[in-house]
Structures are given as C-alpha cells and as structure tokens.
C-alpha positions as MATLAB code, in Angstrom:
seq = 'XXXXXXXXXXXXXXXXXXXXXXXXXXXXXXXXXXXXXXXXXXXXXXXXXXXXXXXXXXXXXXXXXXXXXXXXXXXXXXXXXXXXXXXXXXXXXXXXXXXXXXXXXXXXXXXXXXXXXXXXXXXXXXXXXXXXXXXXXXXXXXXXXXXXXXXXXXXXXXXXXXXXXXXXXXXXXXXXXXXXXXXXXXXXXXXXXXXXXXXXXXXXXXXXXXXXXXXXXXXXXXXXXXXXXXXXXXXXXXXXXXXXXXXXXXXXXXXXXXXXXXXXXXXXXXXXXXXXXXXXXXXXXXXXXXXXXXXXXXXXXXXXXXXXXXXXXXXXXXXXXXXXXXXXXXXXXXXXXXXXXXXXXXXXXXXXXXXXX';
ca = [
    -157.942   -7.001  170.289;
    -159.627   -7.021  166.862;
    -163.430   -6.764  166.629;
    -165.421   -9.891  165.775;
    -167.109   -9.181  162.416;
    -170.073  -11.411  163.418;
    -171.039   -9.133  166.338;
    -173.561   -6.396  165.379;
    -172.413   -2.818  165.785;
    -175.140   -1.980  168.341;
    -173.845   -4.729  170.620;
    -170.227   -3.485  170.686;
    -169.036   -2.357  174.125;
    -167.056    0.816  174.866;
    -163.857   -1.198  175.319;
    -164.318   -2.766  171.895;
    -164.862    0.662  170.298;
    -161.340    1.739  171.273;
    -159.929   -1.283  169.428;
    -161.623   -0.411  166.129;
    -158.847    0.642  163.679;
    -159.116    4.210  162.383;
    -157.238    5.839  159.497;
    -154.319    7.915  160.750;
    -154.928   11.650  160.475;
    -152.518   13.278  158.035;
    -150.133   15.734  159.692;
    -147.623   18.210  158.321;
    -144.388   19.140  160.056;
    -142.762   22.576  159.716;
    -139.081   22.483  160.636;
    -137.195   25.770  160.914;
    -133.414   25.840  160.326;
    -130.950   25.988  163.182;
    -129.745   29.413  164.303;
    -127.219   30.917  166.704;
    -128.769   31.756  170.080;
    -127.125   33.567  172.978;
    -127.602   31.244  175.958;
    -126.125   33.813  178.405;
    -128.085   37.019  177.675;
    -126.946   38.720  180.896;
    -123.436   38.957  179.416;
    -124.835   40.961  176.519;
    -126.166   43.645  178.863;
    -122.912   43.745  180.853;
    -120.815   43.984  177.661;
    -122.799   46.969  176.361;
    -122.267   48.816  179.660;
    -118.552   47.952  179.675;
    -117.927   49.079  176.080;
    -119.992   52.238  176.511;
    -117.994   53.091  179.647;
    -114.698   52.766  177.752;
    -116.014   54.987  174.978;
    -117.344   57.532  177.470;
    -114.037   57.721  179.388;
    -111.920   58.239  176.269;
    -114.332   60.802  174.810;
    -114.286   62.791  178.051;
    -110.486   62.725  177.941;
    -110.556   63.712  174.267;
    -112.791   66.707  174.959;
    -110.604   67.946  177.805;
    -107.404   67.437  175.781;
    -108.833   69.260  172.753;
    -109.909   72.191  174.946;
    -106.431   72.293  176.492;
    -104.668   72.356  173.111;
    -107.068   74.933  171.676;
    -106.653   77.283  174.641;
    -102.855   77.070  174.565;
    -102.578   77.690  170.810;
    -104.952   80.647  171.153;
    -102.720   81.986  173.954;
    -105.495   81.734  176.528;
    -105.267   80.537  180.106;
    -106.121   76.881  180.615;
    -108.574   77.038  183.499;
    -110.645   74.335  185.124;
    -113.736   75.768  183.431;
    -112.166   75.297  179.989;
    -111.298   71.680  180.752;
    -114.744   71.056  182.247;
    -116.537   72.413  179.181;
    -114.403   70.247  176.894;
    -115.013   67.162  179.022;
    -118.768   67.797  179.046;
    -118.789   68.125  175.259;
    -117.010   64.768  174.920;
    -119.421   63.123  177.351;
    -122.480   64.450  175.489;
    -121.106   63.272  172.156;
    -120.433   59.765  173.531;
    -123.858   59.585  175.192;
    -125.649   60.559  171.972;
    -123.869   57.954  169.834;
    -124.353   55.232  172.464;
    -128.062   56.030  172.792;
    -128.453   55.875  169.012;
    -126.799   52.458  168.793;
    -128.822   50.998  171.658;
    -132.082   52.165  170.051;
    -131.039   50.851  166.623;
    -130.357   47.420  168.144;
    -134.099   47.052  168.634;
    -136.382   45.991  165.792;
    -137.834   49.363  164.836;
    -139.541   50.301  161.586;
    -137.670   51.828  158.663;
    -139.063   55.361  159.075;
    -138.075   55.615  162.733;
    -134.657   54.120  161.953;
    -133.969   56.744  159.285;
    -135.192   59.478  161.649;
    -132.755   58.265  164.303;
    -129.868   58.166  161.833;
    -130.550   61.715  160.653;
    -131.165   63.190  164.097;
    -128.174   61.573  165.792;
    -125.765   61.778  162.859;
    -122.813   64.158  162.720;
    -125.225   66.994  161.822;
    -127.272   66.610  164.983;
    -124.235   66.012  167.203;
    -122.452   69.151  165.974;
    -125.525   71.326  166.482;
    -126.099   70.014  170.019;
    -122.453   70.451  171.044;
    -122.264   73.946  169.560;
    -125.402   75.020  171.413;
    -124.134   73.524  174.693;
    -120.690   75.157  174.542;
    -122.068   78.506  173.323;
    -124.583   78.706  176.154;
    -121.865   78.052  178.723;
    -119.292   80.447  177.260;
    -121.370   83.208  175.635;
    -124.666   82.804  177.437;
    -126.474   82.448  174.084;
    -126.301   80.510  170.831;
    -125.722   82.752  167.798;
    -127.175   81.426  164.576;
    -123.826   82.130  162.877;
    -122.206   79.420  165.002;
    -125.020   76.984  164.210;
    -124.475   77.587  160.490;
    -120.748   77.024  160.950;
    -121.436   73.819  162.899;
    -123.789   72.561  160.194;
    -121.135   73.056  157.502;
    -118.367   71.592  159.677;
    -120.432   68.445  160.299;
    -119.933   67.328  156.689;
    -116.314   66.126  157.165;
    -117.271   64.687  160.566;
    -119.459   61.892  159.164;
    -116.847   59.364  160.336;
    -118.156   60.013  163.850;
    -121.136   57.836  162.870;
    -118.955   54.808  162.078;
    -119.272   52.824  165.275;
    -120.733   49.431  166.073;
    -120.683   48.223  169.662;
    -122.154   44.840  168.803;
    -121.085   42.991  165.643;
    -123.081   39.769  165.463;
    -121.251   36.512  164.627;
    -122.494   34.675  161.575;
    -122.714   30.914  161.458;
    -120.757   29.081  158.739;
    -121.360   25.387  158.956;
    -121.683   25.668  162.716;
    -117.946   26.091  163.188;
    -116.715   29.614  162.559;
    -117.695   33.249  162.239;
    -117.447   34.883  158.829;
    -118.949   38.333  159.491;
    -115.752   40.413  159.422;
    -117.332   43.645  158.176;
    -118.117   45.187  161.579;
    -114.662   44.227  162.883;
    -112.997   46.347  160.183;
    -114.843   49.517  161.217;
    -112.333   50.435  163.965;
    -109.652   50.385  161.252;
    -111.735   52.651  159.022;
    -112.228   55.025  161.956;
    -108.540   56.024  161.712;
    -109.942   58.621  159.313;
    -111.319   60.367  162.411;
    -107.930   62.017  162.961;
    -107.917   63.835  159.634;
    -111.689   64.319  159.506;
    -111.864   65.940  162.947;
    -108.913   68.185  162.125;
    -110.646   69.274  158.920;
    -113.907   69.755  160.810;
    -112.231   72.029  163.355;
    -110.663   74.103  160.590;
    -113.944   74.413  158.672;
    -115.815   75.411  161.839;
    -113.305   78.153  162.711;
    -113.200   79.381  159.108;
    -116.988   79.505  158.756;
    -117.407   81.238  162.119;
    -114.834   83.842  161.079;
    -116.613   84.391  157.771;
    -119.883   84.852  159.702;
    -118.285   87.602  161.789;
    -117.508   85.582  164.952;
    -113.779   84.739  165.034;
    -113.707   82.173  167.840;
    -110.245   80.702  167.179;
    -107.279   80.828  164.860;
    -107.260   78.138  162.226;
    -104.148   76.346  163.464;
    -105.552   75.971  166.974;
    -108.907   74.676  165.720;
    -107.231   72.180  163.397;
    -104.888   70.940  166.145;
    -107.699   70.593  168.681;
    -109.729   68.581  166.178;
    -106.764   66.294  165.465;
    -106.249   65.644  169.193;
    -109.938   64.857  169.685;
    -109.957   62.574  166.638;
    -106.873   60.690  167.839;
    -108.370   59.831  171.219;
    -111.762   58.903  169.768;
    -109.961   56.657  167.286;
    -108.283   54.930  170.229;
    -111.734   54.405  171.762;
    -112.996   52.783  168.556;
    -109.845   50.679  168.215;
    -109.963   49.391  171.802;
    -113.658   48.506  171.703;
    -113.224   46.982  168.238;
    -110.397   44.728  169.419;
    -112.422   43.633  172.442;
    -115.517   42.670  170.440;
    -113.448   40.871  167.784;
    -112.024   38.421  170.328;
    -113.945   35.163  170.148;
    -113.405   31.513  170.989;
    -114.803   29.095  168.421;
    -115.653   25.522  169.307;
    -117.447   22.777  167.441;
    -120.783   23.509  169.109;
    -120.606   27.140  170.225;
    -118.984   30.566  169.793;
    -117.977   32.636  172.820;
    -117.572   36.427  172.645;
    -117.773   39.251  175.149;
    -121.517   39.384  174.452;
    -122.164   35.806  175.509;
    -122.082   32.180  174.457;
    -123.730   31.504  171.091;
    -124.917   27.960  170.430;
    -126.453   26.449  167.321;
    -129.977   25.501  168.391;
    -132.599   23.792  166.254;
    -136.154   24.923  167.094;
    -138.832   22.383  167.905;
    -140.854   21.397  164.821;
    -144.400   22.689  164.441;
    -146.989   19.989  163.705;
    -150.009   21.098  161.681;
    -153.199   19.223  161.035;
    -154.492   18.765  157.513;
    -157.082   21.523  157.991;
    -154.496   23.994  159.319;
    -152.111   23.142  156.503;
    -154.763   23.674  153.834;
    -155.709   27.018  155.423;
    -152.078   28.108  155.292;
    -151.747   27.025  151.661;
    -154.903   28.905  150.670;
    -153.574   32.044  152.338;
    -150.272   31.720  150.473;
    -152.047   31.267  147.140;
    -154.314   34.250  147.829;
    -151.356   36.514  148.633;
    -149.447   35.387  145.535;
    -152.498   35.978  143.353;
    -152.811   39.546  144.683;
    -149.117   40.116  144.011;
    -149.391   38.922  140.401;
    -152.482   41.060  139.883;
    -150.591   44.153  141.020;
    -147.728   43.330  138.677;
    -150.231   43.024  135.849;
    -151.681   46.440  136.732;
    -148.202   48.008  136.805;
    -147.394   46.880  133.264;
    -150.524   48.667  132.029;
    -150.244   51.799  134.173;
    -146.719   53.090  133.552;
    -146.806   53.310  129.710;
    -150.100   55.205  129.913;
    -148.658   57.513  132.564;
    -145.645   58.211  130.348;
    -147.972   59.067  127.461;
    -149.836   61.593  129.623;
    -146.638   63.161  130.967;
    -145.467   63.895  127.427;
    -147.813   66.884  127.388;
    -145.385   68.636  129.763;
    -142.359   68.055  127.503;
    -141.499   70.973  125.187;
    -141.292   69.389  121.720;
    -142.931   69.368  118.311;
    -146.687   68.805  118.570;
    -146.836   66.216  115.796;
    -143.880   64.343  117.242;
    -145.517   64.432  120.652;
    -148.767   62.974  119.294;
    -146.821   60.272  117.499;
    -144.973   59.267  120.672;
    -148.186   59.278  122.695;
    -149.872   57.059  120.133;
    -146.936   54.643  120.137;
    -146.955   54.443  123.929;
    -150.711   53.796  124.092;
    -150.679   51.260  121.260;
    -147.588   49.569  122.617;
    -149.192   49.359  126.040;
    -152.338   47.753  124.632;
    -150.291   45.305  122.533;
    -148.078   44.370  125.455;
    -151.079   44.182  127.759;
    -152.453   41.059  126.131;
    -149.118   39.251  126.156;
    -148.249   40.245  129.689;
    -151.693   39.353  131.006;
    -151.486   35.954  129.343;
    -148.029   35.437  130.813;
    -149.275   36.265  134.300;
    -152.302   34.019  133.872;
    -150.132   31.143  132.675;
    -147.878   31.663  135.663;
    -150.897   31.646  137.979;
    -152.123   28.367  136.472;
    -148.686   26.754  136.857;
    -148.519   27.883  140.490;
    -151.965   26.472  141.184;
    -153.402   29.878  142.057;
    -156.241   29.702  139.513;
    -157.825   27.217  137.160;
    -158.355   27.417  133.414;
    -162.133   27.712  133.844;
    -161.934   30.608  136.324;
    -159.492   32.452  134.079;
    -161.652   32.026  130.997;
    -164.703   33.243  132.923;
    -162.848   36.286  134.298;
    -161.623   37.207  130.814;
];
C-alpha cells in the first residue's frame, strides 16, 4: 500500500515504513564458465590402483625375464635368487614411477615439481636399482657401477614417458579432443631399443671401469626383453585409459563420469565490486611500472657490462655512450606510452600523472 503524502513522517507506523519504495541496490553477478567435473570420484581412486597393479605385475615379470636371459647368455645358473633379484628390481622401478605420477597429480609448486622430475627420472631410477642389486649380489655398491649407471641412464629417458591419467578435454560439451596423452603408449615402443642400448652402455662402461659384470650381447638382450614387457605394460594401460563413452551431457572413462557443470553465480554488492576493481587497477599499475623500469634498466646494464668485453677502448666508450643516450631517449617515449596506456585503462588520471612527472 502506498504512503499517503498528506501524513507527516513522524506519524507513519512501522507497517507503513515497509511500504515506502526504496531504490534497488545495484548488484554485480560473476558467472564462471562450465567445466568438466568427475561426479564419481571413487572410480578415480580405484582406477589408479588398478592401472598401477597392471604396471607393477608386468614390470616384475620383466625384471625376472631379463635376469633369466642375462644369466643364460652369460652361461650362469638360473637360480631362484637371480629371478628374485630381477623381480625386485622391476617392482622398485614400477613403484618409483607410480609414486612420481601420483605426487605430480597434485597441485604442487614449480620448484618441487622440477625436483621430483629430476630425482625420479631415469637418472635416479638407474642409480637406485644399481645400488639395490649391487648390495644384494656384491654386498657393496662400487662407485664404478654408479658411474656406469649414470651414463646408461641417458638412453633410458623413455622410462619417464608414462601417464596413468590423461584428462579429457571438453569440446562443445560433446567430445574429447585431448589425444596427446593417448599417443604416449605408442611412443613408448622406443623402450625396446632404448633399454637394449642402455644395457649395452651399462655393461660397456662397467667393463671400462674395471668391473666386467656381463658380456655385451647378454646385457643388450636382457635390456631388450625388459623393454618389450614394459612396453606391453604401457600399451595395455594406454588402451584402457583411452576407452571412453561420449554422450551429449557426459563423458565416461575408467576414471569416472565427467559431466559439464556450470558453477553457481557469485553476486557482489556495489561496494564489493568497487573494491575488486580498485585491486585490479592497483595490480595493473604496479605491473606497468615494472615494465617501465625494465626498459630503463637493461640498456644501462648492457653499457656497464661492456667494460668486461675485450675490445678497443674508444669503440667501447662510443658503444657505452650510444647505449646510455639511447636509453635516455627511449625512456621518455616509453614512459609516455606507458602513461597513455594507464590513462586509457583508467588506472590513473591526467592530473595525477602530470603531478608525478
């Protein structure tokens, strides 16, 4: 009910106050785009365990088979201890690569990610396996074998090509287009030749270091056998993860059911929106100021570094003068460009810029 304009304000009741029209508060809506979400996360955990188990089983078999071939070609008796050591080496290698992939699935910082890649790459795996086998067979780990393992790890970089969880990418909500991870099992066919070369290099380097552990043919054959079975592990897991059922509203893989979900919009008041805009403008202004500083700093740094360059003294002074003068000439133009850009973006006003200059 509308308020009677003839009634004084001090005589208005509480019920009439609620009927007084008020201007609608301005609100701002932030709407994030739709994204694929796994609505069955328990399947993701089960799939990782299943794929890691397949990889572990085939790597254990590969280690035992490689030890069997190596012992036979070296004319040694194939005992249960030989097969056990080979199987343990395959299990350790599979466990290290699986642990690395599980850790890298998490959102970790760049430094820790690079540390993980270096530690659990082919270099780290070869050193760990060499130390484990040497301690069981020789009772110690000679540094000559560690050097040989470090050199042999160079052709074994294909051991790092493995991805247990390729993520489907949304394309119009209908199909997956991320085919890069699915091609990695095909690339891993290079494991056969790379492992054979790695076995040969390891035996050759150990022999050159004064520890002939195997003839070259046996080491090469054992590496080829190990690479063949590990390639089968990559191929099987790659085929399993590449199987997916695409529907109009979801994608189903071994890792779960992915649906296109639109998040709820976020409603901001006018005060919150203005605070957010001021923060954005402040951050952009700091970024432009740093760019302006960089255009002045690097030419001057180059002029100072010329003193370390062996060249004619007069020519050096001429170049230093050109760099300093060019920096000062460019400084005015670049600063004006940045200030014009700041004005266009609404970061600063003409008066504040003229006062700061």
